[in-house]
RONUFI-169640 format. One line per 4 residues: number of its first residue (from 1); for each residue x, y, z of C-alpha. Coordinates in steps of 0.001 Angstrom, whole numbers. Layout:
BEGIN
NUM = X,Y,Z ~ ...
***
This chain:
BEGIN
1 = 23503,20431,22657 ~ 23181,18441,25455 ~ 22938,20070,29464 ~ 25002,17800,31181
5 = 26272,19234,33759 ~ 25864,22798,32277 ~ 26603,25644,34750 ~ 22859,27022,35348
9 = 20866,23576,35471 ~ 20318,20496,37654 ~ 19691,17131,37162 ~ 16428,15617,38100
13 = 13769,12732,36940 ~ 12940,14635,33663 ~ 16192,15310,33400 ~ 18764,18632,33216
17 = 16511,21464,33534 ~ 17402,24841,34385 ~ 17912,25713,38470 ~ 14744,27871,38703
21 = 12640,25106,37156 ~ 11039,22302,39212 ~ 10487,18479,37891 ~ 6497,17607,37905
25 = 4100,15097,36872 ~ 1466,16768,34909 ~ -1473,15762,37841 ~ 773,17202,40434
29 = 167,21187,37794 ~ -3332,19819,36115 ~ -6767,18053,37581 ~ -7546,15142,34876
33 = -10751,14377,33846 ~ -12183,16778,36310 ~ -16335,16562,37232 ~ -18784,17729,35901
37 = -19569,21212,35512 ~ -22975,22208,34965 ~ -24453,25562,33741 ~ -25645,28632,35650
41 = -28956,28803,33648 ~ -29413,24967,32816 ~ -29804,26478,29283 ~ -27562,25447,26177
45 = -23667,24270,25665 ~ -21326,23966,23229 ~ -20715,20673,22375 ~ -17902,18989,20435
49 = -17885,16339,18139 ~ -14470,14192,17776 ~ -13992,15716,14235 ~ -14670,18916,15368
53 = -10700,19268,16405 ~ -7886,18902,14219 ~ -5167,17079,13219 ~ -2925,20757,14468
57 = -4789,21003,17859 ~ -7401,23789,16326 ~ -11325,23877,17062 ~ -12567,23943,13405
61 = -16266,23165,14610 ~ -18880,22852,16725 ~ -22391,22786,17585 ~ -25043,24241,20158
65 = -26774,21608,22374 ~ -29303,21810,25058 ~ -27900,20790,28877 ~ -30308,18086,29341
69 = -29253,16881,26468 ~ -26167,16124,26444 ~ -26011,16413,30198 ~ -25091,12067,30702
73 = -22922,10400,28581 ~ -20824,13342,27213 ~ -17244,14825,28834 ~ -17839,17955,30050
77 = -14728,20779,30533 ~ -14842,24460,30612 ~ -12545,27065,29394 ~ -9036,26982,29417
81 = -9191,22814,29379 ~ -6768,21014,27280 ~ -8162,18331,25334 ~ -6159,15356,23549
85 = -7403,12626,21690 ~ -7295,9321,24063 ~ -8205,5823,21341 ~ -6409,5453,18200
89 = -5626,6907,15231 ~ -6949,9764,16692 ~ -4782,10783,19075 ~ -1342,9902,16796
93 = -2719,11960,14330 ~ -2961,14981,17307 ~ -5862,15360,17266 ~ -6800,18120,20672
97 = -7400,21478,21157 ~ -7608,24369,24032 ~ -10534,25122,24301 ~ -11779,28685,24543
101 = -15140,31078,23675 ~ -17321,27850,24731 ~ -21436,29073,25440 ~ -21029,30227,29020
105 = -17986,28880,29156 ~ -19150,25069,29029 ~ -18812,22864,26580 ~ -19807,19396,26049
109 = -18296,16402,24048 ~ -17151,13413,22935 ~ -16122,10550,25467 ~ -13027,10250,23869
113 = -11307,13486,24368 ~ -9301,13412,28005 ~ -9805,16353,29953 ~ -6503,18743,31687
117 = -7170,21149,33802 ~ -4270,23365,34747 ~ -4372,24588,38366 ~ -4275,27668,39034
121 = -1390,29958,40128 ~ 886,26132,39208 ~ 330,26322,35705 ~ -889,27878,32458
125 = -3452,26345,30608 ~ -1524,27227,27269 ~ 1676,25802,28118 ~ 311,22241,29100
129 = -1435,22080,26168 ~ 2003,22619,23945 ~ 3639,19220,25871 ~ 570,17488,24473
133 = 1336,18722,21366 ~ 5477,17546,21397 ~ 6780,15065,19653 ~ 7847,12940,22992
137 = 4157,13600,24333 ~ 3233,11725,21419 ~ 5716,9027,21001 ~ 5368,7888,24986
141 = 1501,7725,24270 ~ 1370,5539,21834 ~ 4326,3074,23768 ~ 1700,3435,26826
145 = -2209,2705,25199 ~ -3713,-114,26253 ~ -6676,-2367,25200 ~ -7386,-4578,21473
149 = -6255,-3591,18245 ~ -8206,-452,16362 ~ -9259,287,19926 ~ -7147,1534,21807
153 = -6489,3687,24493 ~ -4707,6103,25927 ~ -4599,5344,29181 ~ -5764,8299,32722
157 = -2976,7405,34347 ~ 339,8144,31889 ~ -1146,11281,31731 ~ -1707,11977,35276
161 = 1970,10461,35763 ~ 3254,12025,32420 ~ 6780,14335,33539 ~ 7389,18055,32665
165 = 9955,20516,33200 ~ 7761,22849,34980 ~ 8879,26738,34602 ~ 7856,29908,36982
169 = 4746,30975,35601 ~ 5336,33931,34236 ~ 7713,31634,32034 ~ 5409,29777,31335
173 = 3381,31807,29556 ~ 6329,33879,27964 ~ 7012,30476,26075 ~ 3383,30115,25412
177 = 3366,33200,23552 ~ 6132,32353,21537 ~ 5080,29442,20156 ~ 1745,29729,19872
181 = 2687,32933,17422 ~ 4077,30180,15479 ~ 1042,28298,15653 ~ -840,31100,14659
185 = 1503,31384,11037 ~ 791,27868,10355 ~ -2890,28525,10802 ~ -2825,31387,8273
189 = -353,29469,6008 ~ -2589,26754,5649 ~ -6307,28680,5241 ~ -3682,30207,2314
193 = -3442,26460,780 ~ -7118,26099,1002 ~ -7713,28899,-401 ~ -5773,28383,-3743
197 = -6255,24978,-3600 ~ -10744,26174,-3906 ~ -9084,28644,-7020 ~ -7360,26068,-8429
201 = -10860,23606,-8195 ~ -12993,26662,-9745 ~ -10449,27163,-11988 ~ -10455,23919,-13308
205 = -13984,23236,-13577 ~ -13863,26498,-15381 ~ -11426,26519,-18121 ~ -12296,23581,-19094
209 = -15041,23550,-20075 ~ -15702,27614,-20850 ~ -11966,28503,-21825 ~ -9619,31561,-20713
213 = -11974,34143,-21382 ~ -15549,33068,-19357 ~ -14387,34543,-15930 ~ -13868,37799,-17910
217 = -17482,37580,-20152 ~ -18838,36465,-17133 ~ -18019,39123,-15215 ~ -19756,41385,-17735
221 = -22893,39500,-17404 ~ -22175,38488,-21192 ~ -24666,34991,-21565 ~ -23183,31846,-23327
225 = -24461,33004,-26419 ~ -22660,36627,-26510 ~ -19426,34636,-25833 ~ -19832,31810,-28542
229 = -20528,29133,-25762 ~ -23112,26070,-27096 ~ -26044,26143,-25240 ~ -26316,22057,-25068
233 = -22622,21890,-24429 ~ -21710,24632,-22611 ~ -18484,24826,-24757 ~ -16604,27323,-26837
237 = -18059,27511,-30241 ~ -14324,28175,-31126 ~ -13533,24059,-29484 ~ -13861,20807,-30890
241 = -14299,17336,-28461 ~ -11450,14802,-30235 ~ -10727,11120,-29078 ~ -7267,10650,-27643
245 = -6446,7864,-29967 ~ -6515,10353,-32587 ~ -4277,13904,-30690 ~ -2308,10931,-28300
249 = -1783,7558,-30294 ~ -196,4119,-28287 ~ 2996,4067,-28768 ~ 5045,1478,-27477
253 = 8835,983,-26892 ~ 9224,-3213,-26222 ~ 13131,-4335,-25432 ~ 14749,-7413,-25590
257 = 16005,-8156,-22483 ~ 19440,-9357,-21634 ~ 20095,-10994,-18497 ~ 23900,-9091,-17592
261 = 21976,-5064,-19155 ~ 20228,-2993,-16176 ~ 16833,-1537,-16639 ~ 15946,1016,-14021
265 = 12146,1085,-13698 ~ 10000,4141,-13632 ~ 6634,3923,-11463 ~ 3659,6559,-11538
269 = 2171,8133,-8207 ~ -1494,8747,-8309 ~ -3824,11495,-8397 ~ -1400,12913,-10646
273 = 1647,13665,-7948 ~ 3474,12401,-10869 ~ 6313,9720,-11058 ~ 8646,8089,-8720
277 = 12047,6119,-9556 ~ 12255,2221,-9108 ~ 15454,572,-8329 ~ 16932,-861,-11944
281 = 16543,-4207,-12594 ~ 19183,-6579,-13701 ~ 18010,-9037,-16523 ~ 18203,-12109,-15214
285 = 15826,-10605,-12534 ~ 13610,-9420,-14918 ~ 11950,-12761,-15678 ~ 9556,-13236,-17765
289 = 8284,-9789,-16812 ~ 7900,-7612,-20211 ~ 9760,-3715,-20574 ~ 8628,-715,-22198
293 = 10595,2648,-22992 ~ 10021,5673,-21706 ~ 10458,9209,-23300 ~ 10598,12235,-22163
297 = 7422,13758,-22648 ~ 5164,10582,-23209 ~ 1481,10585,-21756 ~ 1468,7847,-18855
301 = -798,5824,-16816 ~ -1635,3156,-14852 ~ -3766,1103,-16248 ~ -4016,-795,-12567
305 = -4437,2436,-10676 ~ -5539,5117,-13925 ~ -9633,5768,-12512 ~ -7205,7244,-9299
309 = -5469,9539,-10889 ~ -2395,7671,-12004 ~ -909,10007,-14852 ~ 1663,11770,-15672
313 = 4122,13217,-18002 ~ 7573,12332,-17974 ~ 9797,14283,-17724 ~ 13511,14501,-18926
317 = 14979,13230,-15916 ~ 12757,9797,-16328 ~ 13901,9445,-20335 ~ 15325,6570,-21457
321 = 13345,4697,-17911 ~ 11657,1383,-18075 ~ 7541,237,-17644 ~ 6054,-3128,-17316
325 = 3339,-3692,-19536 ~ 642,-2375,-16867 ~ 2516,981,-17899 ~ 432,2950,-20756
329 = 2281,5148,-22780 ~ 801,7437,-25494 ~ 1867,10532,-27466 ~ 582,13127,-28010
333 = 315,14679,-31444 ~ 1449,18980,-30609 ~ 716,19507,-33994 ~ -3304,19496,-32619
337 = -2967,19579,-28472 ~ -412,20329,-25317 ~ 935,17223,-23911 ~ 281,19249,-20663
341 = -3334,20235,-21234 ~ -4414,16870,-21858 ~ -2667,15566,-19271 ~ -4713,18150,-16752
345 = -7357,17441,-17844 ~ -7190,14242,-17465 ~ -6658,14948,-13556 ~ -9706,16514,-13064
349 = -13019,15465,-11257 ~ -14156,15471,-14741 ~ -11327,13473,-16584 ~ -10163,11298,-13957
353 = -14477,9971,-13967 ~ -13746,9701,-17323 ~ -10628,6918,-16574 ~ -13384,4871,-14320
357 = -15866,3946,-16562 ~ -12760,3155,-19044 ~ -11805,1166,-16724 ~ -14021,-1585,-15286
361 = -14085,-4559,-13047 ~ -13220,-4752,-9381 ~ -11985,-2248,-6511 ~ -8188,-2287,-6787
365 = -6012,-3916,-8948 ~ -9356,-5438,-10678 ~ -10147,-2382,-12466 ~ -8120,-2436,-15108
369 = -7843,702,-18005 ~ -8823,-461,-21309 ~ -6995,296,-24590 ~ -9883,808,-26374
373 = -12038,2562,-23306 ~ -8942,4766,-23364 ~ -8162,5835,-27174 ~ -12559,6124,-26941
377 = -11934,9211,-24573 ~ -13494,12796,-25355 ~ -11333,15481,-25103 ~ -13099,18830,-25198
381 = -9836,21122,-27042 ~ -9465,24106,-27567 ~ -7547,26108,-30185 ~ -3936,25432,-29622
385 = -2669,29364,-28178 ~ -6370,28674,-25444 ~ -4778,25282,-24025 ~ -1312,26545,-23005
389 = -2717,29476,-21889 ~ -5455,27408,-19667 ~ -1323,25497,-19193 ~ 292,28453,-18113
393 = -2698,29500,-15967 ~ -3264,26402,-13887 ~ 1468,26048,-13686 ~ 693,29231,-11738
397 = -1252,28758,-8960 ~ 553,24900,-8735 ~ 3824,27358,-7937 ~ 1981,29207,-5080
401 = 363,25888,-3865 ~ 4513,25142,-3905 ~ 6036,28034,-2306 ~ 2963,28062,703
405 = 3853,23955,1083 ~ 7374,25169,1434 ~ 6543,28622,4014 ~ 4274,25875,5609
409 = 7404,22862,5903 ~ 9690,25825,7379 ~ 7593,27024,9915 ~ 6706,23445,11206
413 = 10568,22899,10950 ~ 10975,25964,13172 ~ 8052,25196,15632 ~ 9765,21675,16089
417 = 12393,22965,17653 ~ 11247,25910,19144 ~ 8906,23678,20732 ~ 12152,20809,22078
421 = 14021,23552,23288 ~ 11981,25981,25262 ~ 10203,23648,26872 ~ 12916,21861,28611
425 = 14735,24984,28754 ~ 17991,24627,26677 ~ 16623,28316,25618 ~ 15714,30252,28329
429 = 13595,33603,26710 ~ 14559,35682,29258 ~ 18035,35516,26966 ~ 16350,34913,23466
433 = 16098,38802,21459 ~ 12644,39620,20876 ~ 10926,37388,19164 ~ 8721,38085,15728
437 = 7865,35727,13182 ~ 7699,36733,9654 ~ 5353,37470,7131
***
């Protein structure tokens, strides 16, 4: 919504803002890269490297160091200072934080941090921090970087001259409270995603070596022998090991390309992230490239990026598309194995390691998956019903991850919209209903 000539708003060098707000350059309301602070005791202080702050604007690590070891050559800051990464690509990626709970209230860190210290009675630290997280701040900062490629930095003058719309302190506090609540919600969801991903990794390691009942048996204190596992391999005695070529042989469907016909191509993403559709080619554009038809349910491999987990199952919407000779299609014998089980095993760290061994050569496109080596990969194979149970368990974890990622995207969208409207005064906090971030 345009604020131009809207009642209750005025035109300033930062744009149209509420009448009771003031335009200000950051240096008016904050000290930029203030002088060094020495601890009273001269003992230990908090220390933050660039890796100790996240791209989401949080402190995620830290160390304790002796003051005498960091007194020279490092950036000094105190509680409630705002840190902003100055160097590319850390700045563009959003590295920075509002630092709190430092040892003795004092910290030191990377020389690649800018420090913004709010001036009391003029600005609220959390409000200034929110400005440094805004898309506008990041875009303008990137445009104003100086230096050579790979070593470009945001200059101090950019921070000093950065224009903001400044509400009264009480309103700054309310804006900060609202947006911090959204940030906290994002943090919770991000931690849930990490926890679920960790759970998935543990489940994959256990399920593909010990089976569905392994964890239950371990919880009961049973040994490998008690639960029917081979002491040497760790596999269940009910499992077998089969060559991939015996359960999913290579199937090629060559196409006689006709110049006037259209051939929609299929691509594969790495790390088991599925297929994507490429634009269709006319037969006259194919040239000497050989094309092969793909059917729904095919187990697909990119022969140049299999070592990077470029494996997928062709979906119904992929049926009838085409791939070059670089795309390998295998068809799983469903009387012996479940296609989803084979796909999931091959995208575990153990499976990708086997694909890497089957792809000799140098880096990138020189690491080519050999057909004979692919066929000779050995797959741990439980009974068919257990394969399906393993797939169902991992599908349920993936469904949870999908829900959490959608939720994260939802709140990120909310935050972007709120940030824009609240920091410009388009939405006034006093006019908003009581804000509550839903669980």
